[in-house]
KEDO-254148 format. One record per residue: y, z, x of N, C-alpha, C in turn; residue number from 1. Coordinates in steps of 0.001 Angstrom, whole numbers, plus 500000, padded with zeros to 6 digits. Atoms other than C-alpha are relative to their C-alpha. Example, Ala and Ser with C-alpha at 12.3 -4.5 7.8 and 13.67 -1.06 7.14 Angstrom:
residues 2
     n_py     n_pz     n_px    ca_py    ca_pz    ca_px     c_py     c_pz     c_px   num
   498810   500000   500890   495500   507800   512300   501200   500000   500900     1
   498810   499940   499180   498940   507140   513670   501090   500730   499230     2
//
This chain:
residues 192
     n_py     n_pz     n_px    ca_py    ca_pz    ca_px     c_py     c_pz     c_px   num
   501006   500244   501063   103655   234723   317742   498866   500694   500367     1
   501129   499519   499792   100408   236486   317191   499083   499780   498958     2
   500906   500461   501022   097339   235624   315742   498758   500944   500116     3
   501002   499066   499961   094437   238378   314874   498828   499495   499154     4
   501287   499814   500795   090671   238376   313332   499597   501231   499700     5
   500622   498534   500293   089780   241423   311925   500870   501043   500766     6
   499187   499060   498951   092793   243141   313650   500022   499699   501343     7
   499756   500051   498637   091968   241842   316997   500749   498905   500313     8
   498993   501105   499634   094251   240001   318867   499296   498501   500606     9
   501009   501515   499518   092713   235972   319642   501441   499378   500592    10
   499118   501025   499111   094358   233610   322161   499946   498583   499247    11
   500066   501339   500679   095576   230175   320773   500327   499132   500934    12
   499851   500779   499152   095327   227353   322932   500324   498627   499106    13
   499541   500994   500617   097331   224353   321754   500092   500060   498664    14
   500086   499736   501545   097634   225891   318278   498717   500188   499309    15
   501412   499989   500410   093795   226068   318019   499396   501546   500614    16
   500397   498866   499370   091731   228924   318357   498159   500044   499662    17
   501690   500116   500209   087451   229323   318512   499789   501416   500396    18
   500493   498752   499818   085817   232443   318501   498801   500110   499374    19
   501303   499906   500411   082066   233152   318357   499683   501631   499325    20
   500170   498675   500385   080704   235828   316070   498587   500041   500026    21
   501425   499852   500186   077117   237234   315624   499858   500246   498604    22
   500170   499526   501224   076398   237266   311758   498911   500977   499693    23
   501014   499105   500642   074644   239892   310211   499393   499778   498504    24
   500638   500495   501131   072388   239308   307246   500760   500511   498753    25
   499207   499596   501169   074469   239357   303890   501604   499481   500170    26
   498686   500632   499481   078215   238830   303837   500685   500368   500750    27
   498937   499747   498703   080651   238665   306716   501288   499828   499578    28
   498583   500458   499929   084169   238789   306286   501056   500058   500926    29
   498795   500025   498981   086886   237955   308481   501446   499737   499425    30
   498600   500443   500350   090527   238263   308050   500640   499690   501097    31
   499170   500852   498594   092606   236113   310000   501550   500046   499500    32
   498720   500015   500553   096336   236463   310093   500808   499561   501168    33
   499095   500438   498965   099320   234893   312203   501101   500201   499475    34
   498651   499499   500401   102527   235924   312419   500978   499322   501272    35
   499381   500626   499178   105345   234083   313867   501308   500845   500607    36
   498927   499289   499099   108555   235109   316143   500875   500451   498787    37
   499226   499687   500738   110612   235353   312827   499530   501106   499199    38
   500358   499007   500566   108187   237901   311470   499213   499597   498594    39
   500578   500921   500980   106676   235499   308725   498461   500058   500320    40
   501622   499761   499595   102928   236212   308428   499165   499191   498756    41
   500934   500856   500769   100093   234102   306748   498738   500655   500293    42
   501118   499556   499870   096690   235726   306101   499202   499069   499141    43
   501335   500764   500812   093273   234257   304864   498918   500865   500308    44
   501388   499420   499864   090130   235878   304272   498960   498980   500091    45
   501273   500768   499672   086800   234073   305435   499013   500383   499717    46
   501299   499479   500313   083652   234929   303797   499031   499075   500111    47
   501162   500537   499808   080428   233898   304926   498612   500663   499917    48
   501063   499103   500250   076986   234760   303926   498726   499267   500814    49
   501130   500509   498591   074051   234741   306762   498828   500482   498611    50
   501136   499797   500945   070947   234354   304338   498747   499533   500641    51
   501056   500462   499567   067466   234290   305771   498794   500445   499307    52
   501198   499555   500912   065320   235497   303187   499711   498962   498680    53
   500495   500890   501340   063376   233842   300261   500724   500624   498899    54
   499737   498915   501484   064671   234834   296694   498419   501012   499683    55
   501176   499028   500193   062637   237763   295643   499964   499704   498057    56
   500002   500159   501503   061482   236906   291708   498991   501391   499548    57
   500482   498522   500645   060718   240263   289830   499589   499427   498351    58
   500570   500347   501196   058886   239396   286383   499628   501210   499354    59
   500700   498480   500519   058745   242262   283722   498722   499830   499580    60
   501186   500299   500460   055573   242934   282293   500035   499299   498421    61
   499955   500762   501592   054428   240684   279004   498654   500220   499746    62
   501224   499578   500891   051606   240792   276470   499102   499035   500237    63
   500860   501154   499691   048761   238272   277378   498650   500970   499595    64
   499877   501077   500783   046581   237677   275321   500999   500314   498659    65
   498815   500211   500974   049001   236688   272763   499917   499156   498640    66
   500060   501212   500884   048877   235125   269172   500889   499220   499593    67
   498506   500806   500011   052472   233728   269264   499635   498609   500586    68
   500029   501288   499301   053319   230077   269871   500951   499806   501297    69
   499401   500089   499130   055811   231014   272454   499704   501576   500874    70
   500058   498872   499369   055951   234148   275035   501713   500505   500797    71
   498401   499243   499627   059300   236266   275607   499423   500405   501501    72
   499894   499406   498470   059827   236648   279312   501224   500193   500495    73
   498588   499567   499069   062422   238594   281253   499831   500239   501606    74
   500406   499676   498555   063015   239523   284980   501325   499822   500621    75
   498881   499997   499240   065549   239162   287648   499337   499281   501827    76
   500311   500358   498424   065647   237179   291040   501215   500422   500705    77
   499056   499470   498599   067483   238739   294082   499845   498905   501202    78
   499356   500868   498882   069121   236409   296720   501461   500002   500243    79
   498892   499973   499869   071972   236490   298495   500750   498547   499946    80
   499145   501152   500127   072750   232856   297764   499311   499057   499064    81
   500921   500914   501108   070624   231900   294485   500764   498974   499610    82
   499579   501233   500744   071086   228585   292989   499646   499738   498691    83
   500647   500239   501321   068586   228140   290626   498329   500466   499759    84
   501148   499780   500659   065410   229131   288593   499488   499204   499053    85
   500522   500674   500644   062763   226974   286983   498978   500808   499389    86
   501160   499669   500822   059862   227600   284554   499148   498789   499710    87
   500629   501464   500532   057507   224682   284652   500594   498736   500502    88
   498959   501111   499950   060199   222449   286256   501037   500121   498998    89
   499028   500094   500831   062659   223364   283336   500790   501170   500476    90
   498937   499574   499536   065931   224715   284380   500050   501688   498928    91
   499861   498643   500663   066230   228677   283174   501515   500530   500410    92
   498710   499576   499839   069575   230328   282663   500138   501325   500636    93
   499637   498947   499176   070700   233166   285155   500985   500615   499521    94
   498854   499261   500246   073196   235810   284430   500342   500133   501602    95
   499484   499937   498839   075601   236708   287425   498905   500673   500929    96
   500517   499033   499378   073189   239314   288416   498778   499523   500639    97
   501089   500571   499977   070258   236965   288555   498825   500580   499046    98
   501029   499733   501050   068582   238210   285533   499924   498773   499078    99
   500501   501063   500825   066852   236094   283171   499078   500445   498699   100
   500736   499904   501199   065405   235682   279532   499724   498630   499874   101
   500537   501541   500365   063337   232728   278726   498804   500434   498860   102
   501380   499759   500744   060803   232275   275701   499440   498451   500044   103
   500708   501266   500175   058552   229129   276757   498924   499915   498964   104
   500798   500201   501186   056168   227525   274286   498639   500408   500725   105
   501709   500112   499787   052236   227949   274433   499519   499095   499351   106
   500750   501160   500606   050737   224690   274030   498367   500199   499762   107
   501518   500214   499922   047220   225444   274659   499557   501352   499699   108
   500999   498998   500191   044703   227804   273073   499036   500502   501202   109
   500410   499417   498829   043681   229973   275805   500842   500175   501097   110
   499235   499346   498987   044856   230262   279192   501319   498839   500267   111
   498647   500873   499864   048747   228596   279848   500776   500504   501363   112
   499521   499698   498792   049678   228304   283437   501542   499955   500413   113
   498653   499889   500152   053284   229108   284283   500558   500280   501697   114
   499578   499939   498444   055143   228721   287908   501555   500234   499727   115
   498699   499752   499957   058338   230286   288180   500555   499893   501629   116
   499674   500699   498476   060317   228639   291266   501488   500649   500102   117
   498600   499402   499698   063600   230492   292566   500226   499079   501328   118
   499594   500764   498530   065714   228569   295193   501555   500399   500202   119
   498489   499346   499478   068993   229459   297250   500721   498544   500225   120
   499122   501449   499456   071565   227110   298523   499515   499555   501227   121
   500063   500461   499014   070072   226906   301543   498597   499302   500084   122
   501551   500699   500313   066531   225412   300115   499054   501038   500317   123
   501311   499070   500338   064620   228443   300444   499538   500237   498761   124
   500263   499856   501156   062531   229052   297786   498709   500970   500008   125
   501320   499262   500233   059710   231381   296316   499331   499635   498341   126
   500551   500107   501114   057184   231155   293703   499333   501050   499355   127
   500801   499273   500435   055559   233167   291064   499258   499600   499097   128
   500611   500678   500923   052403   231921   289381   499205   500838   499356   129
   500717   498921   500943   050839   233668   286166   499791   499275   498810   130
   501135   500815   501367   048555   232889   283059   500469   500778   499234   131
   499961   499605   501568   049520   233622   279374   498586   499602   499566   132
   501094   500442   501204   046440   233748   277085   500407   499719   498669   133
   499864   499667   501394   047064   232497   273683   498860   500026   499225   134
   501238   499692   500673   044542   233520   271430   500304   500075   498188   135
   499620   499686   501622   045204   232734   267435   498644   499950   499114   136
   501412   499672   500551   041443   233005   266658   499572   501125   499683   137
   500494   498599   500241   040484   235914   264625   498725   500310   500544   138
   501365   499516   499848   037626   237852   265663   498839   499993   498981   139
   501033   500222   501191   034269   237374   263821   499096   500998   500177   140
   501184   499139   499747   031566   239867   262910   499012   499641   498759   141
   501276   499860   500758   028236   239875   261027   499659   501234   499749   142
   500510   498903   500558   026954   242508   258602   498345   499562   500114   143
   501480   500222   499522   023274   242720   259749   499308   500781   498601   144
   500568   498795   501313   022417   245691   257061   501201   500571   499628   145
   500699   500705   501004   022792   246414   254412   500288   498602   499367   146
   499822   501122   500796   022130   243163   252597   501268   500100   498708   147
   499068   499706   500919   025311   242387   250453   499507   499851   498545   148
   500387   499851   501607   025078   243275   246590   498548   500587   499715   149
   501362   499214   500130   021758   245153   247038   500090   501360   499468   150
   499923   498576   500415   020964   248169   245124   499349   501045   500496   151
   500719   498773   499112   019931   251543   246869   499395   501106   498653   152
   500177   498321   500805   018288   254701   245324   500352   501159   501168   153
   499783   499213   499056   019207   256267   248726   501596   500250   500186   154
   498819   500106   499539   022829   257393   248973   500628   499705   501303   155
   500221   500015   498367   022686   257627   252950   499647   498647   500372   156
   500286   501478   499736   022990   253941   254212   500934   499932   501482   157
   499259   500111   498718   023726   252686   257692   500485   498498   499840   158
   499402   501492   500317   026107   249371   257724   499663   500299   501867   159
   499688   500448   498376   025442   247779   261271   499982   498294   500100   160
   500036   501123   499977   025986   244464   262560   500678   499500   501531   161
   499633   500864   498413   027665   242226   265689   501224   499386   499834   162
   498630   500523   500166   031087   241358   266621   499633   498831   501089   163
   499909   500596   498901   032112   238414   269002   500778   500570   501449   164
   499565   499295   499031   033486   239222   272211   501311   500284   500161   165
   498333   499800   499940   036970   239089   271463   500556   500973   499333   166
   499801   498674   500594   037009   241948   269241   500213   501453   500851   167
   499694   498597   499295   038624   245050   270574   500121   501203   499011   168
   500406   498821   500817   038205   247257   267435   499614   499630   498805   169
   500695   500561   501435   036650   247164   264025   499931   501397   499269   170
   499873   498944   500838   037370   249427   261141   499123   499847   498595   171
   500497   499569   501286   035345   250642   258123   500792   500847   499071   172
   499060   499456   501097   037618   251708   255017   501167   501007   500893   173
   499060   498988   499375   040264   252874   257931   499564   500619   500949   174
   500697   498753   498988   037848   254668   260107   499475   498952   501287   175
   500675   500908   499148   037328   252903   263571   498579   500580   500490   176
   501441   499803   499384   033849   252334   264827   499683   499957   501264   177
   500227   500154   498709   032448   252756   268208   499148   498428   500015   178
   500217   501387   499721   031703   248929   269635   499143   500339   501356   179
   500812   499810   498711   028648   249030   272128   499249   498580   500123   180
   500666   501225   499649   027190   245818   273651   500328   498921   498871   181
   499677   500976   500870   029150   243786   270920   499346   500389   498641   182
   500625   499614   501433   027130   245656   268028   500787   501534   499433   183
   499520   499320   500418   028276   248102   265850   499044   500774   498839   184
   500845   499387   501060   026379   250927   263460   500918   501478   499620   185
   499295   498876   500460   027760   253507   261204   499615   500401   498695   186
   500497   499263   501474   026467   255594   258360   500845   500334   499065   187
   498850   499720   501286   028232   255793   254870   498982   500720   499149   188
   500757   499467   501168   027489   257628   251836   500344   499541   498659   189
   499696   500536   501087   027203   255855   248878   500564   500555   498532   190
   499796   499244   500960   028644   256958   245445   499312   499208   498750   191
   500384   500781   501064   027315   256106   242124   500802   499739   499350   192
//
């Protein structure tokens, strides 16, 4: 009879064997085969994963600030023996390749802190901390001049005012205005 591991003959001692291997990171495959004197063969494949690295979390870009009640997040976790992914201690479904998509709620107006935690079967883990800002309050502006409902004899008038710090754009009749130090000013021509 003969016994082989990956094609190399091995010695059996009292129908037992022992062989020391140095594993490489990743999948290690060993093909074991035994053949008796009658020519009958039994084979078995042994697969061992050697994993010394923490999972890697890759989160796709997302919008922040956002005015929605939840945020759509997607990404992928890479690891040789990935076991789980959570967001703020809530389990996230993982595809076979480690891809994920989740839409957690944004309970707070302002900053909402999230922690993605990936763990593998060996207990190695990594975390990705990030913040999503929820902003459902519309920006506010004040017109300083002209006074509303005032009558003018001159057609050329300046509309000016101030805006709050959250505004990113301001339009008059569809035209974008320049905002400088939270103030705006724009000349218009009145029609009779």
